[in-house]
C-alpha positions, 0 to 999 in steps of 0.5 A: 500499499502506498502511503503517499503519491502523485495521482493522475487525473482521471481524464484529461478532457472535459466537454462543454457541451460539444466542445472538448476542453483539453487540459494539455492545450490549456497548459500550452495556451497559458505558457504562451501568455505567461511567456508573452507577458514577462518578454514584453516587461524585459523588452520595455526595461530594455528600451523597447515599445509595449506591444512589440513582443506580442507582435512578434509572437503572432509570428513566433508561436504558429511557426513554434507549433509546427516545428514542435509537431514535425520534430515529434513526427519526424523522430516517432514516425512509427506512431503514425505511419507504420502498419495499423496506424492512422496518419491522420493522428499526426495532425492531432496535436491536442493528444500530445507530442510536441518536441521542443527542439523543433518548436524552438528552431522553427519558432525562431524562424517565425521570430525572424520574420516578425523582428525583420519586419520591424527593424529589430535584432533577433538576438535582443528579442530572443534575450528579452523572452528566453525566461518566458520561454522556460516558464512556458515549458514548465506550465506545458509540462503539466499537459503530460500529466494530464495525458499521463505520458512521458513518465520515468522508471517505476519507483516507490518514493512518496512523490511517485506518479500513479498511472492508472491508464492502460491505453497505448501500451501504458502499464498502471503503477507508480513511476518517476513523475519526469514531467514535474521534474522537468517543470521544476528544472524549467523554473530554475532555468528561468530564474538563473537567466534572470539573475544572470542577465542582472548581474552580467548585463547579457546581450547579443542573444547570450541570455537566450544561449544561456537559457539553451545551455541549462535547459539541455543539461536538465533535459539530458538526465530527465531523458535518461529516466524515461521509459517510453519508446525512442530511437537510441544511437550508441545506447543513448536516446535520440533526445539525449544526443540532440540536447548534447549537441544543442549544449555544445552550440549554445556554450560555443555561441556564448564564448565566441559572441562574448569576445566579438561583441562584448556588452549589450545592445544600446538600441533594441528597437529603432524609434522607441527612444524618440517616442519615450522622449516625446512622451516625457516632453508632453508630460512635462508641458502638461504639468507645467500648464496645470502648475501655472493655472493653479498658481495664484496670481499676484496683485499686480497681475490682478490689477492689470486684469481689472484695469483691462476689464475696466477700459472698456467701460471707461471708453464708453463713458468717454463717448457718452460725455463727448455726444453730450457736449456736442449737442449742447454746442449745437443747441 
């Protein structure tokens, strides 16, 4: 009898009439919103305009979803194109199966298109959204919990994941919750990038490269614990090899970039500084006008205004006196 464990949800989808509400999809959507929200705050702090991150995400997110699905389908093609399988299932993203490697790679292409349209350097944009992507992955991994997938080896630890489904070859039992391990690791990666960015003023894509390198370290040992079917090369799972290669590329980029382009970009979005200066000038003018209108008037100013008000009355009196004198002269 197990005294403690992490229960699996009885089902990963609820129906609102004919509309299915899937936990996996909600986790992905929430993760995207968190990434855009945090990325926007960091982009503004770097000197960019509010809303730019969301505008570019319109390009990056769809590309990322397609890339993530393509990577999964290509690396696990037997799930969709082998005998007895239905290739149409390759399009059922809501059932799970998004490879982060493909999502980042093709998502970067979409981000590059969005950045190019606005004249923004892609590395600066990548640095701004890097921690948000890590937080989005941490949230998205809970979609695997809803689908009862991607768990590790059997264990009797108090935090073991209780798998109850027997679909698709699953064996009910207690397993390492690798989705939880990776979720916590991604939170740590996001906090690491935020700290390092503040401490060392990372720029020119180095904050993003740090996120990639740190994620790969965690993904390697978590991937080693998983028991789902995967292709192996020289005894290692394919994703372990991918993590190793991408880690080396990210570290190499950090070293080379730091030597060739030290420091951080001074301007990340053309025209943003001018807009901010113009807004500040307008605010100062409005405050000055408000102060002038509320400032009490001096006695001299008050008497000048009274004299100005009295002048029309004096002119009328003079005209009347002149008329009377002319009429008296005639008589």
